[in-house]
N, C-alpha and C positions, 0 to 999 in steps of 0.2 A: 319608255314612252309608249302610251297606249295608241293603237292605230286609230286614225280618224274614222268615225262611223260613216257607212255608205249613205249618201244623201237620200232623203225620202223620194219616192216616186212622184213625179209631177202628173198633172192631168193629161199632159201630152203622152207621158209614158204609159199611163193606164189605157188611153185610147189606142196606143200602139199595140199593147197586149191584145186588146179586143180585135183589132184589125188582123194581127198575125194569127190569132186563133181561128178567125173566120177564113183565113187563107189556106189553112191546112187542107190538103187535097183528100178526096175520098180514097179509100173507104173509111178514113178516120172521121169521127164525129166529135170534134172538140167542143168543150163547154165554152161559154162566153166569159168575159172578164168578171161579171157579177157572180156567176156560179163558181168560177175559179176561186174567187175570194172566200166563199163559203167552204169550198172543198179544202183549201189550204188550212183553214181553221179546224176542220174535221181531222186533218192530219196532225196538227199541232197539239190537240188535246188528248191524243192517244197515250195510254200508259206504257207504250213501248216506243223506242226511237226508230222511226221508219227511215230507210235509206232512199235516196233519189230513184234508185232502180226499182223500188217498190211503189213509191207514191206518184211518180211522174206518168207512167203509162195510162192509168185510169182517166187522166185529164183528157185524153184523146179517144175515149170510148173503147169499145171492145177490141178494136184493131190495135190498140196499144200505141206506143211511141212511134211517130213517123220516122222513116229513114231519111237522113239528110242526103242531099245530092240526087234524090229521086226526082222524077218528072214533076214539076210544079212546086217543089219544095227544096230550094237551094240551101247549102250549108250555112250561109250567112244569116238567112231568116231563122233557121233552126237554132243556131247559137244565140242569136239575139233574143228569141222568145224564151228559151230556157233560162238565160241570164236574168231577164226581167221577172220571170216567175219566181226564181230563187231569191231575187232581191225583195220581192213582195212578201214572200214567206218569212224571210229574216226580219223584215220591217215589222210585220205583225207580231212576231214572237218577241221582238225587242220591246214593242209597245206594251204587250201583255205583262212581261216580266218586270219592266222598269217603271211603267206608269199605271198599270192596271187598266189600260185603255188603248184602243186603236180605232181608226176611222174606217168602217167597213165600206166597200164599194157597193152602194145601193142606188138604183136608178130613181130619178124623179119623174114620175109618170105624168102624162098630159091627157086632157080630154080631147074629144074630136075637134075642138076649136083651137087646140094648141095651148090651152091654159093648164098650168100645173094643178094637179089634183091636191086637195087639202083634206084634213081630218083623217078618218079611218081609211078612206079611199086611197090616200097616198101611200098607205102601208102595204099595198099589194106588191110593191117592189121588193119587200122583204122576203116574199115567198120564193123569188128566184134565188136569192142569196142562200136561204135555208135549204133549197133543193140541192145546191152544191154541197152544203154541209152533210146532208143526208146521203149523197152519193159517196162521200168519203167513208161514212160509217157502214155503208153497204159493202164497201171493199175491205174495210178494216174494222171488224166487229169487236176488237179487243176492249174498247172502252165500255161497251154495254156488257160484255162478258165478264168484266171485272166485278160487277155486282156491288159497286161502292155505294154507300148511302148518299142520297141526294141526287145522284146522277139521273134516275128516271124523271124526277120532277123538273130538273133543268132541261132535259130533252123535251119533255112535254111543253115547256115554255117556249121552246124553239119551234116544235112541230105545229104549234097553233097558227103559224103563218103559212103553212103549206096549203095550196088550193085544193088538193085532192087528199081527203082523209077518210079512213074507215069509220065505222059507226062509233067505236070506242074512242078514237081520237077526237071525233067531232063532239062527243059528249064532254071530253076533257077540255077542249077549246071553249065550249060554251061556259063551263064552270070557271075557267080562267078569265074569260071576258067579263064575267059577273064579279068575281072576287078581285081581280087585278086588271081593270080595264086600261087599254092603251088608247089615248085620244087622238094622237097624231103621229107623224113619222118620227119626230124627234124623240118622243117617248118610246116608240117602238125600237129605234136604234139603240137608245140607252139600255133598255131591258135586254136586248140581244147581246150587246157587248158584255154586260155584266154576267150574263149566262155563260158566255164563252170563257171569260176570265175565270169564273168559278170552276168550270169544267177543266180548264187548263191547270188549275191548282191541283185538282185530283190526279190528272195525268202526270204532271211533273213530279208530284210527291211520290207516286208509284215508281216512276223511273229512277228516282234517286234513293230508293230504299237500299240500305246497306245489308248485304248478305253476310251472315256470320260464317267465318271460315272455320271449318272443323278439321282438326288434325287426324289424319288417317292412321297414324302410328302413335303408340303411347310415348309419353315423355320419358327420356332416358335419365335414370338416377345417377348421381355423381359417383357412386360406388359400383355401378353396373359396368359390364364390359363395354368398351367403346364400339359403337356400331360400325366403325371403319374397318374392324377386323384385325387390329394391331395386337390384340391379346391383353392390352393394358386396360386399367380402369378408366372410365370416361373422364374422371377428374384429373388423371395424369396424362391424358391425351388431348382430344379435341375440346374437352371441357376445362382445360387448364386456363 
């Protein structure tokens, strides 16, 4: 009997993640829930399987993983936050592998009057998500180092949302906006998710490559002496 899948995180769970991340005491500088979501996807698309001991510390900045039971950070909060983060990571991975889709945590931005932004202005929120993804790749460069075909184009499609770009990336963003314009947040989210799913396919395929096992010693013939040292032929001993 297959175990029942863990329920999807609710809006309340996601808000709790954001509140717990904000409560992590200095000198830790934790990301927020939106950047965390992008970061987790940056971990999931890697061509190597990263352990929690590797991918958890960067969430909390250069100071690394906070110590539970320290002042201002009780064990209960620590355990709850890590549990929610791991649930979100598993949830996104399951969506990618089973459905080719997941719902990214992207903020809906408002103007000074409290009205939701529309059109291309609403897509600014994607920049925060992609900044989290970029932080993962800054810590784990294995995907870019892989040199797989198509990866640079997929990354450029994501980097187009970053607010701070160098001259080369700005030119690439301009070209993408002309060739593949995104008119609103829904289109931006759809393109972002498809890019992540495609990158995940590259990473997962690389992780599951089968390594050919090479025999270090030559195969023993049936009429050769048995390698056990009995003095008998192999066919009359262990080869019988």
